[in-house]
C-alpha positions in Angstrom: 1.7 5.8 24.5 4.2 6.7 22.0 1.9 5.8 18.9 -1.0 8.0 20.4 1.3 10.9 20.8 2.8 10.6 17.3 -1.2 10.4 16.0 -2.0 13.5 18.0 1.1 15.9 17.0 -0.3 18.9 15.3 2.9 19.4 13.0 2.5 15.8 11.9 -1.0 16.4 10.8 -0.8 19.3 8.7 2.6 18.6 7.4 2.0 18.0 3.5 3.4 14.7 3.2 0.2 13.5 5.5 -2.4 14.8 3.2 -3.9 12.7 0.8 -6.8 14.4 -1.4 -10.0 12.0 -1.5 -11.5 11.1 -4.8 -14.8 12.2 -5.8 -17.2 9.5 -7.4 -18.1 10.2 -10.9 -21.4 12.2 -11.6 -23.1 10.6 -14.7 -23.7 13.7 -17.1 -27.2 13.3 -18.3 -27.2 13.2 -22.1 -29.5 15.6 -23.9 -32.2 13.8 -26.1 -31.4 16.1 -29.2 -28.4 18.0 -30.6 -27.8 21.7 -29.5 -29.5 21.7 -26.4 -26.6 21.6 -24.2 -23.1 23.1 -24.9 -20.0 23.6 -23.3 -17.5 26.9 -23.1 -14.1 27.6 -22.2 -11.0 29.4 -23.1 -7.5 28.1 -23.8 -4.7 30.4 -23.5 -2.5 32.6 -23.7 -0.2 30.8 -26.5 3.1 32.2 -26.1 4.0 30.9 -29.5 1.3 32.7 -31.6 0.8 36.4 -32.3 -0.7 38.4 -29.8 -4.1 39.2 -31.6 -4.5 35.4 -31.2 -3.1 34.6 -28.2 -6.4 33.1 -27.0 -8.8 30.5 -28.3 -12.5 30.2 -26.9 -13.9 26.6 -27.8 -17.5 25.7 -27.7 -18.9 21.9 -27.7 -22.0 20.4 -28.1 -22.7 17.6 -25.7 -25.0 15.4 -27.9 -23.1 15.7 -31.2 -19.7 16.6 -29.9 -19.7 19.2 -32.3 -16.8 21.8 -31.8 -16.3 25.4 -32.6 -13.1 27.2 -32.1 -12.2 31.1 -32.7 -9.1 32.6 -31.8 -9.1 36.2 -30.1 -6.7 38.4 -28.6 -7.8 39.0 -24.8 -10.5 37.2 -22.3 -13.4 39.3 -21.7 -17.2 39.1 -21.6 -17.3 41.3 -25.0 -15.6 38.7 -26.8 -17.6 35.9 -25.3 -20.6 37.5 -26.5 -19.7 38.1 -29.8 -18.6 34.6 -30.3 -21.7 33.1 -29.1 -23.6 35.3 -31.3 -22.0 34.3 -34.4 -22.5 31.0 -33.5 -26.1 31.1 -32.4 -26.8 33.0 -35.7 -25.7 29.6 -37.4 -27.0 27.2 -35.1 -29.6 28.2 -33.0 -30.1 29.4 -29.4 -29.4 26.3 -26.6 -30.9 25.8 -23.7 -28.0 25.1 -21.5 -24.4 26.6 -21.2 -22.0 25.0 -19.0 -18.9 27.2 -18.0 -16.3 27.6 -15.0 -16.6 30.7 -12.4 -14.3 33.2 -14.7 -15.2 36.7 -14.4 -15.8 36.3 -18.1 -18.7 33.6 -17.9 -20.1 35.3 -14.5 -20.3 38.8 -15.2 -23.6 41.1 -14.8 -23.4 41.9 -18.8 -23.2 37.9 -19.9 -25.9 37.1 -17.1 -28.2 39.6 -18.9 -27.0 38.3 -22.5 -28.0 34.5 -21.1 -31.3 35.8 -19.5 -32.6 37.9 -22.5 -31.8 34.4 -24.7 -33.3 32.1 -22.1 -30.2 30.5 -21.8 -29.8 28.3 -18.3 -26.0 29.0 -16.9 -24.5 26.1 -15.3 -21.1 26.8 -13.5 -18.7 24.0 -12.7 -16.9 23.2 -9.1 -14.3 26.0 -8.2 -10.7 24.7 -9.4 -11.8 21.6 -10.5 -11.5 21.1 -14.5 -13.1 17.8 -14.7 -16.4 18.7 -13.9 -16.5 20.3 -17.2 -14.5 17.1 -18.9 -15.9 17.4 -22.0 -14.7 20.7 -23.1 -11.0 20.1 -21.1 -10.5 17.1 -23.0 -11.2 18.7 -26.5 -9.0 21.7 -25.2 -6.0 18.9 -25.3 -6.7 18.3 -28.6 -6.2 22.0 -30.0 -3.1 22.5 -27.8 -1.4 19.4 -29.5 -2.5 20.1 -32.9 -0.8 23.6 -32.3 2.1 22.3 -31.2 2.5 19.6 -33.5 1.9 22.1 -36.7 4.9 24.4 -35.2 6.9 21.5 -34.9 6.4 20.5 -38.2 6.5 24.0 -40.1 3.3 23.8 -40.9 0.7 26.7 -40.6 -1.1 26.5 -37.3 -4.0 28.1 -38.6 -4.5 25.5 -41.4 -3.8 22.6 -39.0 -6.3 23.9 -36.9 -8.9 24.0 -39.7 -8.0 20.3 -40.8 -8.4 18.9 -37.5 -11.6 20.4 -37.2 -12.8 18.9 -40.0 -11.5 15.4 -39.4 -13.0 15.6 -36.2 -16.3 16.7 -37.2 -16.0 14.0 -39.8 -15.2 10.8 -37.8 -17.6 8.6 -36.2 -17.8 8.8 -32.6 -16.8 5.6 -30.7 -19.9 5.3 -28.6 -22.6 6.5 -30.8 -21.3 5.4 -34.1 -22.0 8.7 -35.6 -20.1 11.7 -37.1 -20.7 14.8 -35.2 -21.5 16.6 -38.5 -24.4 13.9 -38.9 -25.9 14.1 -35.5 -25.9 17.8 -36.0 -27.0 18.6 -39.7 -29.1 15.2 -39.8 -27.0 14.6 -43.0 -23.4 12.9 -44.1 -20.9 15.3 -45.4 -19.6 15.1 -48.8 -16.1 14.5 -48.9 -13.3 13.5 -51.6 -12.9 10.1 -49.6 -13.9 6.9 -49.1 -15.9 6.6 -45.8 -14.7 4.3 -43.1 -17.9 2.9 -42.5 -18.5 1.6 -46.1 -15.9 -0.8 -46.1 -17.2 -3.8 -45.0 -14.3 -5.1 -42.2 -15.3 -1.6 -40.7 -19.3 -1.8 -40.3 -19.2 -3.7 -37.0 -17.0 -1.0 -35.5 -18.9 1.8 -36.6 -22.2 0.5 -36.1 -25.0 3.2 -34.7 -26.1 2.2 -31.5 -29.2 3.6 -30.1 -29.5 6.1 -27.4 -30.5 3.9 -24.5 -27.6 1.2 -25.0 -25.0 4.5 -25.4 -26.1 5.6 -22.0 -25.5 2.0 -20.5 -22.4 2.2 -22.0 -21.5 5.4 -20.3 -22.6 4.4 -16.8 -20.9 1.2 -16.9 -17.5 2.9 -17.6 -18.3 5.5 -15.0 -19.2 2.9 -12.6 -16.0 0.9 -13.2 -13.6 3.7 -12.8 -15.5 4.3 -9.3 -14.7 1.1 -8.5 -11.3 1.2 -9.6 -10.3 4.2 -7.5 -12.7 3.5 -5.0 -13.9 7.1 -5.3 -16.6 7.9 -2.5 -17.7 10.6 -0.1 -18.6 7.9 2.5 -15.5 8.7 4.6 -16.5 12.5 4.9 -18.6 13.3 8.0 -19.8 16.1 9.6 -17.8 17.8 12.2 -14.5 16.1 10.9 -11.3 18.2 10.3 -10.1 18.5 6.8 -7.6 20.6 5.0 -8.1 22.0 1.4 -5.5 22.4 -1.1 -4.6 25.7 -1.6 -5.3 26.8 -5.4 -2.5 28.7 -7.5 1.5 29.3 -7.1 2.6 28.3 -3.5 6.2 29.1 -2.8 8.7 26.5 -1.5 8.9 25.8 1.8 5.3 26.7 2.2 2.6 24.3 3.0 0.1 23.9 -0.1 -2.6 22.8 2.1 -4.6 25.1 4.4 -5.2 24.9 8.3 -7.8 22.1 9.3 -11.2 23.4 9.0 -14.4 21.8 10.2 -17.1 19.9 7.8 -20.8 21.6 8.5 -22.3 19.5 5.4 -21.3 16.7 3.1 -22.7 17.3 -0.4 -23.1 14.7 -3.5 -19.3 15.0 -4.3 -18.4 18.2 -2.3 -18.2 19.4 1.5 -19.3 23.0 3.0 -17.2 23.9 5.7 -17.1 26.1 8.5 -15.8 29.1 6.6 -19.0 29.0 4.3 -17.0 27.7 1.3 -18.0 24.6 -0.6 -15.0 22.5 -2.3 -15.1 19.5 -4.3 -13.9 16.4 -2.3 -11.2 16.3 -4.8 -9.3 19.2 -3.0 -10.0 18.3 0.6 -7.6 15.8 2.5 -8.8 14.3 5.9 -6.6 15.2 8.6 -4.8 12.0 10.0 -5.3 11.4 13.9 -7.0 13.7 16.1 -5.0 16.9 15.8 -7.3 18.7 18.1 -6.4 16.5 21.2 -3.8 17.6 23.6 -2.0 15.4 25.9 -2.3 17.2 29.2 -0.4 15.3 31.3 3.4 17.1 31.6 5.3 14.2 32.6 3.9 12.2 29.9 4.7 14.6 27.3 8.1 15.1 28.9 8.8 11.4 28.8 7.2 11.1 25.4 9.3 13.8 23.8 12.4 12.4 25.6 11.8 9.2 23.7 11.3 10.7 20.4 14.0 13.0 20.1 16.8 11.4 22.0 17.0 13.3 25.7 16.0 9.9 27.1 17.5 7.1 25.0 16.0 4.6 27.2 12.5 5.5 26.7 11.7 4.8 30.3 11.8 7.6 32.2 12.0 7.5 36.1 9.1 5.3 36.5 10.9 2.6 34.7 8.2 2.3 32.1 7.8 3.7 28.8 4.8 5.5 30.0 3.1 6.7 33.2 0.4 8.1 31.6 -2.1 5.3 32.3 -0.5 4.6 35.9 0.4 1.0 34.5 3.7 -0.6 33.3 3.3 -2.1 30.3 5.8 -5.0 29.9 6.5 -6.0 26.3 5.5 -9.4 25.4 8.6 -11.9 24.7 8.6 -15.0 22.8 8.7 -18.1 25.3 10.0 -20.6 22.4 13.5 -22.8 22.9 16.6 -21.4 21.1 18.5 -23.9 19.4 21.7 -23.4 17.4 21.3 -24.0 13.8 22.9 -27.0 12.3 25.4 -25.2 10.0 27.0 -23.8 13.2 27.5 -27.2 14.9 31.4 -27.3 13.2 32.0 -24.0 14.8 33.0 -22.7 17.9 30.6 -19.9 19.2 32.6 -17.2 21.1 30.0 -15.1 23.6 
Protein backbone atom coordinates (compact mmCIF):
# COMPACT_ATOMS: atom_id res chain seq x y z
CA UNK A 1 0.00 0.00 0.00
CA UNK A 2 2.83 2.38 0.85
CA UNK A 3 4.39 1.63 -2.53
CA UNK A 4 1.17 2.63 -4.28
CA UNK A 5 0.82 5.72 -2.13
CA UNK A 6 4.33 6.90 -3.05
CA UNK A 7 3.84 6.13 -6.76
CA UNK A 8 0.61 8.17 -6.80
CA UNK A 9 2.05 11.13 -4.91
CA UNK A 10 1.36 14.18 -7.13
CA UNK A 11 4.14 16.27 -5.59
CA UNK A 12 6.73 13.52 -6.12
CA UNK A 13 5.63 12.92 -9.72
CA UNK A 14 5.93 16.65 -10.50
CA UNK A 15 9.39 17.15 -8.98
CA UNK A 16 12.34 17.74 -11.32
CA UNK A 17 14.19 14.76 -9.88
CA UNK A 18 11.68 12.28 -11.30
CA UNK A 19 11.58 13.89 -14.75
CA UNK A 20 13.49 11.92 -17.36
CA UNK A 21 13.45 13.29 -20.93
CA UNK A 22 12.73 10.93 -23.79
CA UNK A 23 15.13 10.26 -26.66
CA UNK A 24 13.81 10.97 -30.12
CA UNK A 25 14.84 8.60 -32.91
CA UNK A 26 17.15 10.07 -35.52
CA UNK A 27 15.29 10.71 -38.74
CA UNK A 28 17.56 10.22 -41.75
CA UNK A 29 17.88 13.40 -43.82
CA UNK A 30 17.35 12.69 -47.47
CA UNK A 31 20.49 13.71 -49.29
CA UNK A 32 19.97 15.93 -52.36
CA UNK A 33 20.98 14.52 -55.72
CA UNK A 34 23.00 17.59 -56.70
CA UNK A 35 24.78 20.55 -55.05
CA UNK A 36 23.05 23.77 -54.01
CA UNK A 37 19.61 22.21 -53.98
CA UNK A 38 19.04 22.29 -50.22
CA UNK A 39 20.64 24.86 -47.87
CA UNK A 40 20.64 25.44 -44.12
CA UNK A 41 20.91 28.88 -42.50
CA UNK A 42 21.39 30.09 -38.92
CA UNK A 43 22.73 32.95 -36.78
CA UNK A 44 25.55 32.85 -34.21
CA UNK A 45 26.02 35.42 -31.49
CA UNK A 46 26.23 37.88 -30.03
CA UNK A 47 30.02 37.73 -29.65
CA UNK A 48 30.93 39.95 -26.71
CA UNK A 49 34.62 39.89 -27.69
CA UNK A 50 34.04 41.26 -31.23
CA UNK A 51 33.20 44.82 -32.37
CA UNK A 52 29.52 45.78 -32.13
CA UNK A 53 29.22 46.12 -35.91
CA UNK A 54 30.29 42.46 -36.25
CA UNK A 55 28.69 40.96 -33.16
CA UNK A 56 26.68 38.37 -35.07
CA UNK A 57 27.48 35.87 -37.81
CA UNK A 58 25.03 34.56 -40.39
CA UNK A 59 26.00 31.08 -41.58
CA UNK A 60 24.84 29.17 -44.67
CA UNK A 61 25.71 25.60 -45.69
CA UNK A 62 24.88 23.31 -48.60
CA UNK A 63 23.57 19.87 -47.65
CA UNK A 64 25.17 18.08 -50.61
CA UNK A 65 28.64 19.60 -50.91
CA UNK A 66 28.97 20.90 -47.29
CA UNK A 67 30.09 24.25 -48.75
CA UNK A 68 29.93 26.96 -45.99
CA UNK A 69 29.29 30.70 -46.23
CA UNK A 70 29.87 33.07 -43.29
CA UNK A 71 29.28 36.81 -42.97
CA UNK A 72 29.51 38.99 -39.85
CA UNK A 73 26.75 41.54 -39.28
CA UNK A 74 25.73 44.05 -36.63
CA UNK A 75 22.22 42.78 -35.89
CA UNK A 76 19.70 40.01 -36.49
CA UNK A 77 16.88 41.03 -38.81
CA UNK A 78 15.02 39.94 -41.91
CA UNK A 79 16.66 42.70 -43.95
CA UNK A 80 20.12 41.39 -43.04
CA UNK A 81 19.15 37.83 -44.00
CA UNK A 82 17.69 38.86 -47.36
CA UNK A 83 20.73 40.99 -48.25
CA UNK A 84 23.07 38.12 -47.34
CA UNK A 85 21.09 35.58 -49.39
CA UNK A 86 20.86 37.88 -52.41
CA UNK A 87 24.67 38.27 -52.46
CA UNK A 88 25.20 34.51 -52.22
CA UNK A 89 22.49 33.65 -54.76
CA UNK A 90 24.07 36.09 -57.22
CA UNK A 91 27.19 33.88 -57.24
CA UNK A 92 25.84 30.35 -56.78
CA UNK A 93 22.21 30.48 -57.90
CA UNK A 94 18.89 29.94 -56.13
CA UNK A 95 18.27 26.68 -54.20
CA UNK A 96 15.04 24.72 -54.01
CA UNK A 97 14.84 24.39 -50.19
CA UNK A 98 16.01 26.52 -47.27
CA UNK A 99 16.11 25.03 -43.74
CA UNK A 100 16.06 27.32 -40.69
CA UNK A 101 14.76 27.58 -37.14
CA UNK A 102 11.59 29.46 -36.20
CA UNK A 103 13.26 32.77 -35.40
CA UNK A 104 11.26 35.87 -36.33
CA UNK A 105 13.97 36.90 -38.81
CA UNK A 106 13.19 33.73 -40.81
CA UNK A 107 9.41 33.56 -40.34
CA UNK A 108 8.45 37.19 -41.02
CA UNK A 109 6.07 38.20 -43.80
CA UNK A 110 8.87 39.94 -45.68
CA UNK A 111 11.02 36.80 -45.59
CA UNK A 112 8.12 34.66 -46.76
CA UNK A 113 7.54 37.00 -49.70
CA UNK A 114 11.25 36.86 -50.63
CA UNK A 115 11.28 33.05 -50.63
CA UNK A 116 8.02 32.85 -52.59
CA UNK A 117 9.34 35.30 -55.17
CA UNK A 118 12.40 33.08 -55.73
CA UNK A 119 10.44 29.80 -55.64
CA UNK A 120 12.20 28.50 -52.51
CA UNK A 121 10.52 26.04 -50.17
CA UNK A 122 11.00 26.99 -46.50
CA UNK A 123 11.46 24.16 -43.97
CA UNK A 124 11.35 25.18 -40.30
CA UNK A 125 12.79 22.80 -37.71
CA UNK A 126 11.19 21.86 -34.39
CA UNK A 127 10.99 24.46 -31.65
CA UNK A 128 13.87 24.46 -29.12
CA UNK A 129 15.49 21.47 -30.80
CA UNK A 130 18.78 22.54 -32.46
CA UNK A 131 19.64 18.95 -33.40
CA UNK A 132 16.91 19.11 -36.05
CA UNK A 133 19.26 21.40 -37.96
CA UNK A 134 22.39 19.56 -36.89
CA UNK A 135 24.38 20.26 -40.08
CA UNK A 136 24.53 24.02 -39.53
CA UNK A 137 24.72 23.74 -35.72
CA UNK A 138 27.85 21.61 -35.94
CA UNK A 139 29.52 24.13 -38.24
CA UNK A 140 28.52 26.93 -35.85
CA UNK A 141 30.70 25.20 -33.28
CA UNK A 142 33.66 25.29 -35.70
CA UNK A 143 33.21 29.03 -36.26
CA UNK A 144 33.01 29.78 -32.54
CA UNK A 145 36.07 27.64 -31.78
CA UNK A 146 38.04 29.40 -34.55
CA UNK A 147 37.25 32.86 -33.16
CA UNK A 148 38.03 31.76 -29.61
CA UNK A 149 41.41 30.25 -30.53
CA UNK A 150 42.34 33.29 -32.64
CA UNK A 151 41.66 35.71 -29.78
CA UNK A 152 43.60 33.58 -27.31
CA UNK A 153 46.54 33.27 -29.72
CA UNK A 154 46.63 36.96 -30.61
CA UNK A 155 45.82 36.28 -34.28
CA UNK A 156 43.42 38.59 -36.17
CA UNK A 157 40.10 36.78 -35.93
CA UNK A 158 38.97 37.75 -39.44
CA UNK A 159 42.09 36.24 -40.92
CA UNK A 160 41.58 33.08 -38.82
CA UNK A 161 37.99 32.69 -40.03
CA UNK A 162 39.05 33.24 -43.64
CA UNK A 163 41.76 30.56 -43.38
CA UNK A 164 39.35 28.19 -41.67
CA UNK A 165 36.83 28.57 -44.50
CA UNK A 166 39.55 27.97 -47.08
CA UNK A 167 40.77 24.82 -45.31
CA UNK A 168 37.24 23.54 -44.78
CA UNK A 169 36.30 23.98 -48.44
CA UNK A 170 39.49 22.29 -49.64
CA UNK A 171 39.48 19.28 -47.29
CA UNK A 172 38.00 15.95 -48.50
CA UNK A 173 34.80 14.95 -46.78
CA UNK A 174 35.14 11.88 -44.55
CA UNK A 175 32.09 10.17 -46.11
CA UNK A 176 32.05 11.35 -49.73
CA UNK A 177 35.80 11.43 -50.21
CA UNK A 178 35.61 14.71 -52.16
CA UNK A 179 36.17 18.34 -51.19
CA UNK A 180 33.23 20.76 -50.86
CA UNK A 181 34.98 22.91 -53.46
CA UNK A 182 35.07 20.03 -55.95
CA UNK A 183 31.50 18.95 -55.27
CA UNK A 184 30.15 22.47 -55.76
CA UNK A 185 32.42 23.80 -58.53
CA UNK A 186 33.09 20.56 -60.37
CA UNK A 187 36.88 20.96 -60.28
CA UNK A 188 39.75 20.72 -57.81
CA UNK A 189 41.12 23.94 -56.32
CA UNK A 190 44.57 25.22 -57.23
CA UNK A 191 46.72 25.58 -54.11
CA UNK A 192 50.43 25.71 -53.35
CA UNK A 193 50.27 22.59 -51.19
CA UNK A 194 50.65 18.95 -52.19
CA UNK A 195 47.15 17.41 -51.90
CA UNK A 196 46.93 14.59 -49.39
CA UNK A 197 44.83 12.47 -51.74
CA UNK A 198 47.73 12.36 -54.22
CA UNK A 199 49.98 10.64 -51.70
CA UNK A 200 50.04 6.87 -52.08
CA UNK A 201 49.44 6.10 -48.42
CA UNK A 202 46.31 8.29 -48.32
CA UNK A 203 44.59 7.17 -51.50
CA UNK A 204 42.52 4.50 -49.76
CA UNK A 205 41.56 6.89 -46.98
CA UNK A 206 40.26 9.51 -49.39
CA UNK A 207 38.72 7.09 -51.86
CA UNK A 208 35.71 8.58 -53.62
CA UNK A 209 32.56 6.61 -52.89
CA UNK A 210 29.35 6.60 -54.88
CA UNK A 211 26.23 8.31 -53.55
CA UNK A 212 24.49 4.98 -52.87
CA UNK A 213 27.31 3.75 -50.66
CA UNK A 214 27.41 7.11 -48.90
CA UNK A 215 23.69 6.92 -48.10
CA UNK A 216 24.14 3.41 -46.70
CA UNK A 217 26.95 4.62 -44.43
CA UNK A 218 24.79 7.43 -43.07
CA UNK A 219 21.83 5.10 -42.44
CA UNK A 220 24.04 2.55 -40.65
CA UNK A 221 25.49 5.26 -38.42
CA UNK A 222 22.04 6.58 -37.53
CA UNK A 223 20.69 3.10 -36.83
CA UNK A 224 23.63 2.38 -34.54
CA UNK A 225 23.06 5.57 -32.57
CA UNK A 226 19.34 4.87 -32.22
CA UNK A 227 20.15 1.40 -30.89
CA UNK A 228 22.72 2.70 -28.39
CA UNK A 229 20.48 5.35 -26.85
CA UNK A 230 17.34 3.18 -27.23
CA UNK A 231 15.55 6.16 -28.73
CA UNK A 232 11.94 5.56 -29.58
CA UNK A 233 8.50 7.10 -29.34
CA UNK A 234 6.94 3.71 -28.63
CA UNK A 235 6.54 4.50 -24.92
CA UNK A 236 4.39 7.57 -25.65
CA UNK A 237 0.68 6.93 -26.10
CA UNK A 238 -2.43 9.03 -26.62
CA UNK A 239 -3.99 9.99 -23.29
CA UNK A 240 -0.72 9.66 -21.39
CA UNK A 241 0.37 12.43 -19.00
CA UNK A 242 3.69 14.11 -19.80
CA UNK A 243 5.58 17.21 -18.73
CA UNK A 244 7.44 19.61 -21.03
CA UNK A 245 10.82 21.10 -20.21
CA UNK A 246 10.36 24.85 -20.10
CA UNK A 247 12.48 26.86 -22.56
CA UNK A 248 14.69 29.74 -21.51
CA UNK A 249 16.01 30.66 -18.08
CA UNK A 250 14.24 29.28 -15.01
CA UNK A 251 14.91 30.78 -11.59
CA UNK A 252 16.44 28.58 -8.92
CA UNK A 253 13.88 26.90 -6.73
CA UNK A 254 11.29 26.78 -9.50
CA UNK A 255 10.52 23.73 -11.58
CA UNK A 256 12.10 23.45 -15.02
CA UNK A 257 9.15 21.32 -16.18
CA UNK A 258 5.56 22.27 -16.92
CA UNK A 259 2.44 20.93 -15.27
CA UNK A 260 1.27 17.50 -16.54
CA UNK A 261 -0.50 17.62 -19.90
CA UNK A 262 -2.29 14.96 -21.92
CA UNK A 263 -1.06 13.62 -25.26
CA UNK A 264 -3.70 13.91 -27.98
CA UNK A 265 -1.55 12.74 -30.90
CA UNK A 266 1.79 10.94 -31.33
CA UNK A 267 3.74 12.00 -34.40
CA UNK A 268 6.90 10.53 -35.91
CA UNK A 269 9.29 12.24 -33.49
CA UNK A 270 6.98 14.66 -31.70
CA UNK A 271 3.78 14.76 -29.67
CA UNK A 272 0.79 17.07 -29.74
CA UNK A 273 -0.59 17.99 -26.32
CA UNK A 274 -4.05 19.01 -25.16
CA UNK A 275 -3.05 22.71 -25.26
CA UNK A 276 -2.55 22.46 -29.04
CA UNK A 277 1.25 22.76 -28.99
CA UNK A 278 3.58 20.27 -30.69
CA UNK A 279 6.86 19.36 -28.95
CA UNK A 280 9.78 17.18 -29.94
CA UNK A 281 9.91 14.09 -27.73
CA UNK A 282 13.34 15.17 -26.45
CA UNK A 283 11.62 17.89 -24.44
CA UNK A 284 8.91 15.76 -22.81
CA UNK A 285 9.03 13.46 -19.82
CA UNK A 286 6.55 10.74 -18.97
CA UNK A 287 4.87 11.36 -15.63
CA UNK A 288 5.93 8.70 -13.15
CA UNK A 289 3.22 6.58 -11.56
CA UNK A 290 -0.41 7.62 -11.72
CA UNK A 291 -0.51 11.27 -10.60
CA UNK A 292 -4.22 11.58 -11.38
CA UNK A 293 -5.17 8.75 -8.99
CA UNK A 294 -6.13 9.99 -5.52
CA UNK A 295 -6.53 7.63 -2.58
CA UNK A 296 -10.04 8.27 -1.31
CA UNK A 297 -9.96 6.17 1.86
CA UNK A 298 -9.29 8.71 4.65
CA UNK A 299 -8.11 6.10 7.15
CA UNK A 300 -5.71 4.55 4.64
CA UNK A 301 -4.35 7.98 3.71
CA UNK A 302 -3.86 8.81 7.40
CA UNK A 303 -2.08 5.52 8.07
CA UNK A 304 0.22 5.87 5.06
CA UNK A 305 1.01 9.47 5.98
CA UNK A 306 1.87 8.39 9.51
CA UNK A 307 4.13 5.64 8.24
CA UNK A 308 5.93 7.95 5.80
CA UNK A 309 6.28 11.03 7.99
CA UNK A 310 6.78 9.56 11.44
CA UNK A 311 3.53 10.15 13.33
CA UNK A 312 3.17 6.36 13.57
CA UNK A 313 6.71 4.90 13.74
CA UNK A 314 5.46 1.33 13.60
CA UNK A 315 3.38 1.95 10.51
CA UNK A 316 0.78 -0.47 11.84
CA UNK A 317 -2.14 1.79 12.85
CA UNK A 318 -4.94 0.66 15.12
CA UNK A 319 -5.78 -2.35 13.03
CA UNK A 320 -2.43 -4.02 13.71
CA UNK A 321 -1.42 -4.13 10.07
CA UNK A 322 0.25 -1.75 7.65
CA UNK A 323 -2.90 -0.84 5.77
CA UNK A 324 -6.59 -1.47 6.08
CA UNK A 325 -7.26 -0.30 2.51
CA UNK A 326 -8.18 -3.70 1.13
CA UNK A 327 -9.56 -5.04 4.44
CA UNK A 328 -6.75 -7.56 4.46
CA UNK A 329 -3.80 -7.81 6.82
CA UNK A 330 -0.67 -8.72 4.88
CA UNK A 331 1.75 -10.70 7.06
CA UNK A 332 5.39 -10.23 6.07
CA UNK A 333 7.04 -13.40 4.80
CA UNK A 334 9.73 -14.77 7.10
CA UNK A 335 12.48 -17.22 6.29
CA UNK A 336 12.00 -20.71 7.75
CA UNK A 337 15.59 -21.94 7.48
CA UNK A 338 17.42 -23.09 10.61
CA UNK A 339 19.93 -20.58 11.92
CA UNK A 340 23.20 -21.90 13.31
CA UNK A 341 26.12 -20.14 14.91
CA UNK A 342 29.13 -19.55 12.65
CA UNK A 343 32.09 -21.86 13.34
CA UNK A 344 34.49 -18.98 13.89
CA UNK A 345 32.46 -18.02 17.00
CA UNK A 346 32.57 -21.43 18.70
CA UNK A 347 35.41 -20.38 21.01
CA UNK A 348 33.53 -17.28 22.19
CA UNK A 349 30.81 -16.80 24.78
CA UNK A 350 27.82 -15.05 23.32
CA UNK A 351 25.94 -12.81 25.76
CA UNK A 352 22.33 -12.21 24.82
